[in-house]
C-alpha positions as CSV (number, residue, x, y, z in Angstrom):
1,L,0.0,-0.1,0.1
2,G,2.5,2.5,0.8
3,K,2.6,6.1,2.3
4,V,2.0,9.5,0.9
5,T,3.2,12.9,2.2
6,I,0.5,15.6,2.9
7,Y,0.2,19.0,4.2
8,D,-1.6,19.5,7.3
9,E,-3.1,22.9,7.1
10,V,-4.5,23.2,10.7
11,L,-0.7,22.1,12.1
12,N,1.0,23.9,9.2
13,E,3.2,20.8,8.6
14,E,3.9,17.8,6.2
15,R,3.7,14.4,7.4
16,D,3.5,10.8,6.4
17,A,0.0,8.9,6.3
18,K,-0.8,5.5,5.1
19,N,-2.4,5.5,1.5
20,S,-5.3,2.9,2.7
21,V,-8.9,3.1,3.7
22,S,-10.7,0.1,5.5
23,N,-14.0,-0.4,6.5
24,V,-16.6,-3.3,6.7
25,I,-19.2,-2.6,4.0
26,I,-22.4,-4.5,3.8
27,D,-24.6,-5.2,0.6
28,V,-27.9,-7.4,1.0
29,G,-30.6,-8.0,-1.2
30,T,-33.3,-10.7,-1.8
31,L,-35.3,-11.9,-4.9
32,F,-38.8,-13.0,-4.1
33,Y,-41.1,-15.0,-6.8
34,P,-44.8,-14.5,-5.3
35,G,-46.2,-17.3,-7.5
36,F,-47.9,-15.5,-10.0
37,N,-46.7,-16.7,-13.2
38,D,-43.0,-15.5,-13.2
39,L,-43.6,-12.2,-11.5
40,R,-40.5,-11.5,-9.4
41,Y,-39.3,-8.5,-7.5
42,G,-36.0,-7.8,-5.7
43,V,-34.9,-5.3,-3.0
44,A,-31.4,-4.5,-2.2
45,V,-29.4,-2.1,0.3
46,R,-25.9,-1.3,-0.8
47,N,-22.8,0.2,0.7
48,F,-24.4,0.1,4.6
49,S,-21.2,1.0,6.5
50,N,-19.7,3.5,9.1
51,Q,-18.1,6.6,8.2
52,S,-14.5,5.9,6.3
53,E,-11.5,8.2,7.0
54,Y,-8.9,9.1,4.3
55,Y,-6.1,11.1,6.0
56,D,-8.1,13.7,7.8
57,Q,-11.3,13.5,5.9
58,R,-14.3,11.6,6.9
59,F,-16.9,10.6,4.6
60,E,-19.8,8.0,4.0
61,L,-20.3,5.8,1.1
62,P,-23.3,6.3,-0.9
63,L,-25.8,4.2,0.7
64,T,-28.4,3.0,-1.7
65,F,-32.0,1.5,-1.7
66,D,-32.8,-0.5,-4.8
67,F,-36.3,-2.1,-5.7
68,G,-37.1,-4.0,-9.0
69,V,-39.9,-5.9,-10.6
70,A,-40.1,-7.9,-13.9
71,M,-42.2,-10.4,-15.6
72,D,-42.7,-12.2,-19.0
73,L,-45.8,-10.4,-20.2
74,L,-46.8,-13.3,-22.4
75,T,-47.4,-15.5,-19.4
76,L,-50.6,-13.4,-18.8
77,W,-52.0,-14.9,-22.0
78,N,-50.4,-18.0,-22.5
79,D,-48.6,-19.9,-19.8
80,D,-47.0,-22.9,-21.6
81,A,-43.5,-23.5,-20.5
82,R,-42.6,-24.7,-24.1
83,N,-43.4,-21.3,-25.6
84,P,-40.3,-20.1,-27.5
85,N,-41.2,-16.4,-27.2
86,K,-40.6,-14.3,-23.9
87,L,-41.4,-10.6,-23.7
88,T,-40.2,-9.6,-20.1
89,A,-40.8,-6.1,-19.1
90,A,-38.7,-4.6,-16.1
91,F,-38.7,-1.6,-13.9
92,D,-36.6,-0.4,-11.1
93,W,-36.0,2.3,-8.9
94,V,-32.6,3.2,-7.6
95,H,-32.7,5.5,-4.5
96,P,-29.1,6.9,-3.2
97,R,-28.8,8.8,-0.3
98,D,-26.8,11.4,-1.6
99,F,-28.3,11.9,-5.1
100,K,-31.7,11.9,-6.9
101,E,-33.5,8.9,-7.1
102,V,-33.6,7.4,-10.7
103,Q,-36.1,4.9,-12.7
104,H,-35.3,2.5,-15.5
105,L,-37.8,0.8,-17.6
106,G,-36.8,-2.0,-20.1
107,L,-38.4,-4.6,-22.3
108,E,-36.7,-7.8,-23.9
109,Y,-37.9,-10.1,-26.5
110,S,-36.4,-13.5,-26.9
111,Y,-36.9,-16.4,-29.0
112,Q,-35.8,-19.7,-27.7
113,E,-33.7,-17.9,-25.2
114,T,-31.1,-17.6,-28.2
115,L,-32.0,-14.3,-30.2
116,F,-32.8,-11.1,-28.1
117,L,-34.1,-7.7,-29.0
118,R,-34.0,-5.1,-26.2
119,G,-35.0,-1.5,-25.5
120,G,-35.0,0.8,-22.7
121,Y,-35.4,4.2,-21.1
122,K,-33.7,5.7,-18.0
123,F,-35.6,8.2,-16.3
124,R,-34.4,11.4,-14.4
125,Y,-30.8,11.4,-16.0
126,D,-29.2,14.5,-17.0
127,E,-28.2,13.1,-20.2
128,E,-29.0,9.4,-20.7
129,G,-32.1,8.1,-21.9
130,L,-32.9,5.6,-24.9
131,T,-31.1,2.3,-24.9
132,A,-31.8,-0.3,-27.8
133,G,-29.9,-3.7,-28.4
134,L,-29.7,-7.1,-30.0
135,G,-28.2,-10.3,-28.7
136,Y,-27.5,-13.7,-29.5
137,Q,-26.6,-16.5,-27.1
138,G,-25.7,-20.0,-28.3
139,G,-23.1,-22.8,-28.7
140,Y,-20.3,-23.7,-31.1
141,N,-18.1,-27.0,-30.7
142,D,-19.0,-27.3,-27.1
143,N,-18.4,-23.8,-26.3
144,D,-21.0,-21.1,-25.1
145,I,-21.0,-17.7,-27.1
146,K,-22.9,-14.7,-26.4
147,L,-22.6,-11.5,-28.9
148,E,-24.3,-8.6,-27.9
149,Y,-24.6,-4.7,-29.3
150,V,-25.9,-1.8,-27.4
151,Y,-26.8,1.7,-28.4
152,S,-27.1,4.4,-26.0
153,D,-28.3,7.9,-26.4
154,F,-26.1,10.6,-24.4
155,G,-28.2,13.5,-25.4
156,L,-25.7,16.6,-25.8
157,F,-22.8,14.1,-26.0
158,D,-22.4,11.4,-28.9
159,S,-24.2,8.0,-28.6
160,V,-22.3,5.3,-27.5
161,N,-22.5,2.0,-29.2
162,R,-21.0,-1.3,-27.4
163,F,-20.2,-4.7,-28.5
164,T,-19.8,-8.0,-26.5
165,L,-18.3,-11.1,-27.5
166,G,-18.3,-13.7,-24.7
167,V,-16.8,-17.2,-25.1
168,A,-17.3,-19.9,-22.2
169,F,-15.2,-22.9,-22.3
């Protein structure tokens, strides 16, 4: 870890300080299926901890509360487990202690858990908003392969295009 020399303005002197922070941080969450089709919701608390101290500064981590709900909407009309089509809707709230609450809304259509079409929107963000993407998940020579493309609109800034290639041996 090492040390760093800092200038203490209160004592008007330089001194060596350890370049480290240690604290116990707890993240806890749960996912619950109430028994109605595949409806599920989850809650989480992240960054639950005491104040941290770095040199002479004390600070708190951004305690955050999350709540989300999701369901395959097609099970409302056809709950046949052999149906190759899924249309999953998801909505979640993120409530940090030190910033404004934000929400996310998303839809994902999947065919045979292989081809995916996704879209979503981020609410109450300064620049982010619309997202859209495509995905493929399958196998080749006993390896699992995942290909994804995502477009994200960043308002005043340029849009962002992301590509993912995943291979599991």
